[in-house]
PASE-62359 format. One record per residue: residue number from 1; residue in three letters; x, y, z of N, C-alpha, C, CB in turn. Coordinates in pm, whole numbers, plus 50000, padded with zeros to 5 digits. Glycine has a CB too. Layout:
<rs>
+-------+--------+-------+-------+-------+-------+-------+-------+-------+-------+-------+-------+-------+-------+
| lumse | lumkol |  n.c1 |  n.c2 |  n.c3 | ca.c1 | ca.c2 | ca.c3 |  c.c1 |  c.c2 |  c.c3 | cb.c1 | cb.c2 | cb.c3 |
+-------+--------+-------+-------+-------+-------+-------+-------+-------+-------+-------+-------+-------+-------+
|   NUM |    ALA |     X |     Y |     Z |     X |     Y |     Z |     X |     Y |     Z |     X |     Y |     Z |
...
+-------+--------+-------+-------+-------+-------+-------+-------+-------+-------+-------+-------+-------+-------+
</rs>
This chain:
<rs>
+-------+--------+-------+-------+-------+-------+-------+-------+-------+-------+-------+-------+-------+-------+
| lumse | lumkol |  n.c1 |  n.c2 |  n.c3 | ca.c1 | ca.c2 | ca.c3 |  c.c1 |  c.c2 |  c.c3 | cb.c1 | cb.c2 | cb.c3 |
+-------+--------+-------+-------+-------+-------+-------+-------+-------+-------+-------+-------+-------+-------+
|     1 |    MET | 44567 | 82725 | 47113 | 44544 | 82673 | 46990 | 44543 | 82772 | 46880 | 44427 | 82604 | 46992 |
|     2 |    SER | 44619 | 82759 | 46776 | 44617 | 82856 | 46663 | 44508 | 82820 | 46570 | 44751 | 82858 | 46587 |
|     3 |    VAL | 44453 | 82905 | 46499 | 44345 | 82873 | 46397 | 44383 | 82938 | 46264 | 44199 | 82926 | 46445 |
|     4 |    VAL | 44365 | 82856 | 46164 | 44373 | 82889 | 46022 | 44240 | 82884 | 45959 | 44465 | 82797 | 45948 |
|     5 |    LEU | 44175 | 83004 | 45939 | 44033 | 83006 | 45893 | 44014 | 82957 | 45750 | 43977 | 83147 | 45903 |
|     6 |    GLU | 44107 | 82989 | 45668 | 44091 | 82965 | 45520 | 44217 | 82888 | 45482 | 44075 | 83104 | 45431 |
|     7 |    LEU | 44216 | 82750 | 45492 | 44329 | 82678 | 45443 | 44348 | 82713 | 45293 | 44310 | 82525 | 45465 |
|     8 |    LYS | 44463 | 82738 | 45248 | 44483 | 82757 | 45104 | 44511 | 82622 | 45034 | 44601 | 82855 | 45079 |
|     9 |    SER | 44542 | 82522 | 45105 | 44579 | 82395 | 45051 | 44457 | 82320 | 44984 | 44640 | 82311 | 45165 |
|    10 |    ARG | 44492 | 82232 | 44890 | 44395 | 82152 | 44819 | 44381 | 82002 | 44888 | 44442 | 82143 | 44663 |
|    11 |    GLY | 44485 | 81979 | 44950 | 44497 | 81837 | 45000 | 44549 | 81840 | 45154 | 44604 | 81752 | 44904 |
|    12 |    LEU | 44523 | 81732 | 45222 | 44560 | 81717 | 45357 | 44719 | 81733 | 45378 | 44511 | 81580 | 45405 |
|    13 |    ALA | 44786 | 81671 | 45298 | 44934 | 81682 | 45307 | 44988 | 81821 | 45299 | 44997 | 81603 | 45198 |
|    14 |    GLN | 44933 | 81903 | 45212 | 44967 | 82045 | 45200 | 44930 | 82118 | 45314 | 44906 | 82106 | 45086 |
|    15 |    ALA | 44806 | 82084 | 45378 | 44756 | 82160 | 45484 | 44856 | 82149 | 45611 | 44611 | 82111 | 45517 |
|    16 |    VAL | 44929 | 82041 | 45614 | 45026 | 82027 | 45715 | 45130 | 82134 | 45712 | 45087 | 81898 | 45706 |
|    17 |    ASP | 45173 | 82181 | 45587 | 45271 | 82286 | 45566 | 45210 | 82423 | 45631 | 45301 | 82301 | 45403 |
|    18 |    GLU | 45083 | 82436 | 45632 | 45028 | 82558 | 45686 | 45010 | 82543 | 45837 | 44894 | 82593 | 45617 |
|    19 |    LEU | 44972 | 82426 | 45887 | 44932 | 82409 | 46025 | 45054 | 82396 | 46125 | 44843 | 82285 | 46034 |
|    20 |    VAL | 45165 | 82337 | 46077 | 45281 | 82305 | 46168 | 45337 | 82436 | 46214 | 45396 | 82217 | 46095 |
|    21 |    PRO | 45363 | 82539 | 46119 | 45427 | 82655 | 46168 | 45336 | 82740 | 46256 | 45478 | 82735 | 46054 |
|    22 |    LYS | 45202 | 82730 | 46234 | 45105 | 82795 | 46328 | 45109 | 82740 | 46470 | 44964 | 82780 | 46275 |
|    23 |    ALA | 45118 | 82602 | 46473 | 45120 | 82542 | 46606 | 45251 | 82572 | 46678 | 45098 | 82391 | 46596 |
|    24 |    LEU | 45359 | 82587 | 46609 | 45493 | 82606 | 46668 | 45532 | 82758 | 46677 | 45601 | 82528 | 46582 |
|    25 |    GLN | 45456 | 82849 | 46632 | 45478 | 82986 | 46651 | 45504 | 83034 | 46796 | 45366 | 83054 | 46598 |
|    26 |    GLY | 45609 | 83097 | 46810 | 45647 | 83141 | 46944 | 45736 | 83052 | 47026 | 45530 | 83163 | 47018 |
|    27 |    THR | 45777 | 82939 | 46958 | 45861 | 82837 | 47027 | 46003 | 82834 | 46963 | 45793 | 82692 | 47018 |
|    28 |    LYS | 46090 | 82775 | 47033 | 46232 | 82755 | 46979 | 46233 | 82660 | 46864 | 46327 | 82701 | 47088 |
|    29 |    VAL | 46136 | 82576 | 46851 | 46124 | 82470 | 46761 | 46076 | 82529 | 46622 | 46026 | 82362 | 46819 |
|    30 |    PHE | 46021 | 82649 | 46625 | 45965 | 82710 | 46501 | 46060 | 82702 | 46384 | 45930 | 82856 | 46526 |
|    31 |    LEU | 46181 | 82717 | 46402 | 46280 | 82714 | 46287 | 46286 | 82573 | 46213 | 46426 | 82750 | 46343 |
|    32 |    LYS | 46237 | 82475 | 46292 | 46235 | 82335 | 46238 | 46094 | 82299 | 46184 | 46278 | 82231 | 46351 |
|    33 |    SER | 46013 | 82402 | 46160 | 45876 | 82368 | 46116 | 45878 | 82288 | 45984 | 45791 | 82497 | 46100 |
|    34 |    ALA | 45960 | 82327 | 45885 | 45946 | 82260 | 45763 | 45984 | 82109 | 45776 | 46030 | 82329 | 45659 |
|    35 |    GLN | 46091 | 82076 | 45862 | 46132 | 81937 | 45865 | 46024 | 81862 | 45946 | 46277 | 81920 | 45928 |
|    36 |    ILE | 45967 | 81925 | 46050 | 45856 | 81854 | 46121 | 45741 | 81823 | 46037 | 45809 | 81932 | 46233 |
|    37 |    ALA | 45710 | 81924 | 45956 | 45591 | 81910 | 45855 | 45624 | 81791 | 45758 | 45567 | 82053 | 45765 |
|    38 |    LYS | 45747 | 81788 | 45708 | 45782 | 81678 | 45610 | 45773 | 81546 | 45672 | 45921 | 81694 | 45554 |
|    39 |    ASN | 45822 | 81539 | 45801 | 45815 | 81404 | 45868 | 45673 | 81368 | 45890 | 45891 | 81402 | 46004 |
|    40 |    LEU | 45584 | 81457 | 45929 | 45444 | 81431 | 45953 | 45380 | 81392 | 45820 | 45373 | 81556 | 46017 |
|    41 |    GLN | 45407 | 81448 | 45713 | 45351 | 81418 | 45578 | 45392 | 81275 | 45544 | 45403 | 81523 | 45467 |
|    42 |    GLY | 45519 | 81238 | 45571 | 45553 | 81106 | 45552 | 45489 | 80998 | 45627 | 45678 | 81098 | 45572 |
|    43 |    ASN | 45431 | 81037 | 45739 | 45369 | 80933 | 45831 | 45212 | 80937 | 45822 | 45416 | 80959 | 45984 |
|    44 |    LEU | 45159 | 81017 | 45725 | 45023 | 81024 | 45712 | 44953 | 80892 | 45689 | 44995 | 81111 | 45610 |
|    45 |    GLY | 45012 | 80810 | 45597 | 44959 | 80675 | 45578 | 44988 | 80574 | 45690 | 45012 | 80622 | 45452 |
|    46 |    TYR | 45063 | 80608 | 45784 | 45106 | 80514 | 45885 | 45051 | 80551 | 46029 | 45261 | 80509 | 45885 |
|    47 |    GLY | 44939 | 80590 | 46043 | 44875 | 80616 | 46180 | 44894 | 80759 | 46238 | 44935 | 80516 | 46284 |
|    48 |    ALA | 44953 | 80848 | 46163 | 44963 | 80983 | 46208 | 44833 | 81066 | 46187 | 45076 | 81048 | 46137 |
|    49 |    VAL | 44739 | 81007 | 46137 | 44608 | 81075 | 46105 | 44487 | 80981 | 46143 | 44601 | 81113 | 45945 |
|    50 |    GLU | 44386 | 81038 | 46198 | 44257 | 80972 | 46223 | 44146 | 81048 | 46160 | 44231 | 80957 | 46371 |
|    51 |    PHE | 44069 | 80991 | 46092 | 43952 | 81044 | 46021 | 43820 | 81025 | 46086 | 43946 | 80985 | 45891 |
|    52 |    ARG | 43735 | 81135 | 46090 | 43602 | 81126 | 46135 | 43527 | 81191 | 46016 | 43578 | 81197 | 46279 |
|    53 |    ARG | 43397 | 81191 | 46017 | 43328 | 81254 | 45907 | 43362 | 81402 | 45890 | 43181 | 81238 | 45926 |
|    54 |    GLY | 43432 | 81434 | 45789 | 43478 | 81572 | 45755 | 43582 | 81626 | 45844 | 43366 | 81666 | 45755 |
|    55 |    LEU | 43642 | 81548 | 45926 | 43743 | 81583 | 46024 | 43860 | 81497 | 46010 | 43691 | 81575 | 46163 |
|    56 |    ALA | 43981 | 81555 | 46025 | 44101 | 81484 | 46031 | 44181 | 81526 | 46160 | 44181 | 81508 | 45903 |
|    57 |    PHE | 44219 | 81431 | 46243 | 44309 | 81459 | 46354 | 44453 | 81419 | 46312 | 44264 | 81381 | 46484 |
|    58 |    LEU | 44539 | 81513 | 46320 | 44687 | 81475 | 46289 | 44764 | 81487 | 46410 | 44754 | 81566 | 46180 |
|    59 |    HIS | 44857 | 81389 | 46436 | 44931 | 81398 | 46571 | 45075 | 81347 | 46544 | 44857 | 81306 | 46692 |
|    60 |    ALA | 45163 | 81407 | 46616 | 45298 | 81366 | 46614 | 45370 | 81405 | 46745 | 45366 | 81426 | 46495 |
|    61 |    LYS | 45480 | 81328 | 46769 | 45565 | 81363 | 46885 | 45688 | 81437 | 46822 | 45609 | 81229 | 46975 |
|    62 |    VAL | 45729 | 81553 | 46901 | 45835 | 81630 | 46846 | 45939 | 81644 | 46963 | 45783 | 81772 | 46790 |
|    63 |    ASP | 46052 | 81588 | 46939 | 46155 | 81575 | 47050 | 46187 | 81697 | 47123 | 46281 | 81524 | 46998 |
|    64 |    GLU | 46191 | 81805 | 47051 | 46237 | 81945 | 47110 | 46124 | 82015 | 47179 | 46291 | 82044 | 46994 |
|    65 |    LEU | 45999 | 81970 | 47175 | 45897 | 82036 | 47242 | 45899 | 82016 | 47392 | 45773 | 81994 | 47188 |
|    66 |    SER | 45865 | 82127 | 47467 | 45851 | 82107 | 47611 | 45709 | 82108 | 47659 | 45927 | 82210 | 47683 |
|    67 |    GLU | 45611 | 82136 | 47571 | 45468 | 82138 | 47607 | 45400 | 82108 | 47473 | 45418 | 82281 | 47675 |
|    68 |    PRO | 45266 | 82052 | 47488 | 45201 | 82025 | 47374 | 45156 | 82156 | 47297 | 45090 | 81938 | 47408 |
|    69 |    ARG | 45146 | 82146 | 47169 | 45102 | 82253 | 47079 | 44992 | 82206 | 46991 | 45217 | 82305 | 46995 |
|    70 |    ALA | 44908 | 82296 | 46946 | 44798 | 82253 | 46857 | 44761 | 82360 | 46759 | 44674 | 82215 | 46938 |
|    71 |    SER | 44700 | 82333 | 46648 | 44647 | 82423 | 46552 | 44524 | 82361 | 46489 | 44751 | 82459 | 46447 |
|    72 |    LEU | 44436 | 82442 | 46442 | 44311 | 82401 | 46366 | 44305 | 82468 | 46241 | 44183 | 82430 | 46442 |
|    73 |    GLY | 44273 | 82401 | 46140 | 44256 | 82454 | 46003 | 44121 | 82424 | 45953 | 44357 | 82397 | 45907 |
|    74 |    ILE | 44050 | 82526 | 45888 | 43925 | 82503 | 45820 | 43936 | 82531 | 45682 | 43821 | 82580 | 45874 |
|    75 |    SER | 43862 | 82441 | 45604 | 43853 | 82453 | 45459 | 43708 | 82454 | 45418 | 43927 | 82340 | 45389 |
|    76 |    GLN | 43659 | 82559 | 45368 | 43524 | 82564 | 45325 | 43483 | 82465 | 45209 | 43498 | 82702 | 45285 |
|    77 |    ASP | 43584 | 82440 | 45123 | 43558 | 82356 | 45003 | 43605 | 82215 | 45026 | 43628 | 82413 | 44879 |
|    78 |    GLY | 43666 | 82192 | 45136 | 43711 | 82054 | 45173 | 43839 | 82024 | 45104 | 43603 | 81946 | 45136 |
|    79 |    LEU | 43918 | 81937 | 45176 | 44050 | 81898 | 45131 | 44045 | 81747 | 45082 | 44156 | 81920 | 45248 |
|    80 |    ASP | 44126 | 81723 | 44980 | 44149 | 81581 | 44929 | 44231 | 81509 | 45045 | 44234 | 81579 | 44778 |
|    81 |    PRO | 44173 | 81405 | 45107 | 44254 | 81342 | 45215 | 44376 | 81267 | 45175 | 44171 | 81250 | 45288 |
|    82 |    GLY | 44376 | 81220 | 45057 | 44494 | 81178 | 44992 | 44529 | 81033 | 45040 | 44608 | 81278 | 45019 |
|    83 |    VAL | 44482 | 80993 | 45152 | 44503 | 80855 | 45214 | 44380 | 80793 | 45278 | 44611 | 80862 | 45322 |
|    84 |    ARG | 44364 | 80667 | 45258 | 44259 | 80587 | 45319 | 44119 | 80637 | 45327 | 44297 | 80559 | 45447 |
|    85 |    ALA | 44102 | 80765 | 45324 | 43963 | 80812 | 45337 | 43905 | 80849 | 45201 | 43956 | 80934 | 45432 |
|    86 |    GLN | 43780 | 80828 | 45183 | 43706 | 80863 | 45064 | 43650 | 81009 | 45069 | 43591 | 80762 | 45046 |
|    87 |    GLU | 43616 | 81053 | 45192 | 43547 | 81167 | 45214 | 43636 | 81294 | 45226 | 43469 | 81147 | 45331 |
|    88 |    ARG | 43584 | 81405 | 45186 | 43668 | 81531 | 45183 | 43673 | 81565 | 45342 | 43595 | 81661 | 45084 |
|    89 |    VAL | 43783 | 81646 | 45363 | 43806 | 81687 | 45501 | 43782 | 81834 | 45511 | 43947 | 81650 | 45550 |
|    90 |    PHE | 43704 | 81882 | 45601 | 43664 | 82025 | 45624 | 43746 | 82089 | 45736 | 43512 | 82034 | 45658 |
|    91 |    VAL | 43768 | 82008 | 45838 | 43833 | 82063 | 45967 | 43950 | 81971 | 45993 | 43729 | 82065 | 46099 |
|    92 |    VAL | 44072 | 82033 | 46005 | 44196 | 81961 | 46038 | 44248 | 82013 | 46174 | 44305 | 81980 | 45924 |
|    93 |    VAL | 44268 | 81918 | 46261 | 44321 | 81950 | 46394 | 44462 | 81884 | 46405 | 44221 | 81897 | 46511 |
|    94 |    LEU | 44563 | 81967 | 46432 | 44696 | 81913 | 46454 | 44744 | 81918 | 46605 | 44794 | 81990 | 46366 |
|    95 |    PHE | 44793 | 81808 | 46652 | 44849 | 81809 | 46786 | 44994 | 81760 | 46779 | 44765 | 81722 | 46882 |
|    96 |    LEU | 45074 | 81850 | 46834 | 45220 | 81812 | 46841 | 45251 | 81805 | 47000 | 45321 | 81928 | 46758 |
|    97 |    LYS | 45314 | 81685 | 47033 | 45338 | 81663 | 47172 | 45482 | 81636 | 47201 | 45254 | 81553 | 47221 |
|    98 |    PRO | 45530 | 81664 | 47320 | 45671 | 81618 | 47364 | 45677 | 81467 | 47360 | 45709 | 81668 | 47512 |
|    99 |    PRO | 45790 | 81406 | 47345 | 45799 | 81265 | 47343 | 45762 | 81189 | 47471 | 45931 | 81232 | 47306 |
|   100 |    ARG | 45779 | 81252 | 47582 | 45737 | 81189 | 47710 | 45599 | 81227 | 47755 | 45831 | 81225 | 47819 |
|   101 |    ASP | 45524 | 81306 | 47685 | 45392 | 81344 | 47715 | 45298 | 81218 | 47736 | 45340 | 81433 | 47604 |
|   102 |    PRO | 45243 | 81187 | 47849 | 45156 | 81069 | 47864 | 45018 | 81093 | 47789 | 45132 | 81038 | 48021 |
|   103 |    GLY | 44953 | 80984 | 47776 | 44808 | 80997 | 47725 | 44795 | 80965 | 47583 | 44753 | 81137 | 47744 |
|   104 |    PHE | 44672 | 80982 | 47541 | 44639 | 80951 | 47395 | 44705 | 81048 | 47298 | 44483 | 80956 | 47371 |
|   105 |    GLU | 44724 | 81007 | 47184 | 44780 | 81091 | 47077 | 44691 | 81207 | 47047 | 44804 | 81011 | 46951 |
|   106 |    VAL | 44556 | 81196 | 47038 | 44460 | 81295 | 47025 | 44394 | 81308 | 47163 | 44361 | 81262 | 46913 |
|   107 |    PRO | 44394 | 81417 | 47228 | 44337 | 81439 | 47356 | 44182 | 81406 | 47350 | 44363 | 81588 | 47400 |
|   108 |    LEU | 44135 | 81348 | 47463 | 44006 | 81308 | 47476 | 43904 | 81422 | 47462 | 43993 | 81242 | 47600 |
|   109 |    TRP | 43944 | 81543 | 47509 | 43859 | 81660 | 47504 | 43833 | 81701 | 47361 | 43922 | 81775 | 47582 |
|   110 |    ALA | 43939 | 81672 | 47279 | 43924 | 81714 | 47147 | 43821 | 81620 | 47064 | 44063 | 81716 | 47084 |
|   111 |    ARG | 43829 | 81491 | 47094 | 43738 | 81389 | 47046 | 43590 | 81431 | 47079 | 43774 | 81250 | 47111 |
|   112 |    ARG | 43571 | 81457 | 47217 | 43445 | 81489 | 47257 | 43382 | 81622 | 47189 | 43451 | 81499 | 47403 |
|   113 |    LYS | 43467 | 81716 | 47187 | 43425 | 81849 | 47131 | 43396 | 81841 | 46984 | 43532 | 81955 | 47154 |
|   114 |    LEU | 43492 | 81773 | 46911 | 43483 | 81793 | 46767 | 43422 | 81677 | 46687 | 43616 | 81820 | 46715 |
|   115 |    CYS | 43400 | 81562 | 46748 | 43357 | 81456 | 46668 | 43204 | 81448 | 46644 | 43404 | 81334 | 46728 |
|   116 |    ASN | 43144 | 81550 | 46599 | 43010 | 81542 | 46565 | 42985 | 81641 | 46440 | 42922 | 81579 | 46692 |
|   117 |    GLU | 42895 | 81594 | 46357 | 42877 | 81656 | 46224 | 42831 | 81809 | 46242 | 42768 | 81571 | 46139 |
|   118 |    ARG | 42749 | 81826 | 46341 | 42689 | 81963 | 46368 | 42812 | 82067 | 46397 | 42581 | 81956 | 46501 |
|   119 |    THR | 42900 | 82030 | 46483 | 43012 | 82111 | 46519 | 43094 | 82130 | 46396 | 43092 | 82050 | 46632 |
|   120 |    ILE | 43123 | 82033 | 46316 | 43214 | 82044 | 46201 | 43152 | 82141 | 46106 | 43240 | 81906 | 46131 |
|   121 |    TYR | 43014 | 82124 | 46092 | 42937 | 82215 | 45989 | 42949 | 82355 | 46049 | 42773 | 82171 | 45967 |
|   122 |    ARG | 42928 | 82384 | 46177 | 42942 | 82517 | 46240 | 43073 | 82571 | 46218 | 42917 | 82513 | 46384 |
|   123 |    LEU | 43178 | 82499 | 46240 | 43314 | 82551 | 46226 | 43346 | 82583 | 46069 | 43418 | 82442 | 46287 |
|   124 |    ARG | 43295 | 82494 | 45991 | 43309 | 82519 | 45844 | 43251 | 82642 | 45792 | 43251 | 82412 | 45770 |
|   125 |    THR | 43137 | 82678 | 45854 | 43063 | 82799 | 45806 | 43080 | 82922 | 45891 | 42918 | 82770 | 45798 |
|   126 |    ALA | 43168 | 82907 | 45985 | 43195 | 83030 | 46068 | 43251 | 83137 | 45999 | 43281 | 83003 | 46176 |
|   127 |    PRO | 43198 | 83260 | 46014 | 43243 | 83376 | 45936 | 43378 | 83445 | 45971 | 43141 | 83475 | 45946 |
|   128 |    ASP | 43413 | 83418 | 46102 | 43536 | 83481 | 46142 | 43605 | 83403 | 46270 | 43504 | 83634 | 46177 |
|   129 |    LEU | 43715 | 83449 | 46310 | 43784 | 83387 | 46421 | 43702 | 83382 | 46551 | 43911 | 83458 | 46446 |
|   130 |    ASP | 43637 | 83490 | 46579 | 43551 | 83500 | 46701 | 43443 | 83400 | 46698 | 43490 | 83639 | 46716 |
|   131 |    ALA | 43377 | 83378 | 46583 | 43283 | 83275 | 46575 | 43340 | 83134 | 46603 | 43221 | 83280 | 46443 |
|   132 |    VAL | 43456 | 83106 | 46546 | 43523 | 82975 | 46566 | 43550 | 82958 | 46717 | 43659 | 82964 | 46482 |
|   133 |    LEU | 43612 | 83061 | 46781 | 43641 | 83044 | 46919 | 43517 | 83024 | 47008 | 43718 | 83159 | 46965 |
|   134 |    HIS | 43409 | 83087 | 46969 | 43284 | 83079 | 47035 | 43227 | 82928 | 47025 | 43186 | 83185 | 46969 |
|   135 |    ILE | 43245 | 82872 | 46916 | 43195 | 82728 | 46878 | 43284 | 82640 | 46960 | 43207 | 82690 | 46714 |
|   136 |    LEU | 43411 | 82656 | 46965 | 43509 | 82573 | 47041 | 43473 | 82576 | 47187 | 43656 | 82623 | 47021 |
|   137 |    ARG | 43446 | 82694 | 47239 | 43425 | 82716 | 47382 | 43274 | 82652 | 47426 | 43437 | 82883 | 47412 |
|   138 |    SER | 43188 | 82659 | 47329 | 43044 | 82619 | 47366 | 43012 | 82475 | 47348 | 42943 | 82696 | 47284 |
|   139 |    THR | 43095 | 82397 | 47268 | 43060 | 82262 | 47239 | 43110 | 82171 | 47349 | 43115 | 82221 | 47104 |
+-------+--------+-------+-------+-------+-------+-------+-------+-------+-------+-------+-------+-------+-------+
</rs>
């Protein structure tokens, strides 16, 4: 999982532009990052996002992927969700999966580890990448 400590975006849709290339880094699909991000942004209002308190799970199937890819972004000030949610988003988790990959859109381990306010606060206030990785391993 790639991590973006300081999302530069002000809104969730713009955060997709930062997170998709991070998730696809080192793959053949990387060159299509902009198109994949655009498709995901277009689907934000149609089930490609799940909100929890301060957390947004984004998910999409990508035809050219051979294995699941993920990235996590943190915003200290919070992002404008732009759709359906009233609450600011501080942690964004992006999952990109191959079309034939079975299971839930958002992995169950991610729901268990990340769906609590204390973990979101700890991630949001983590000073560096090592601290973020420690939080993810320990929760």
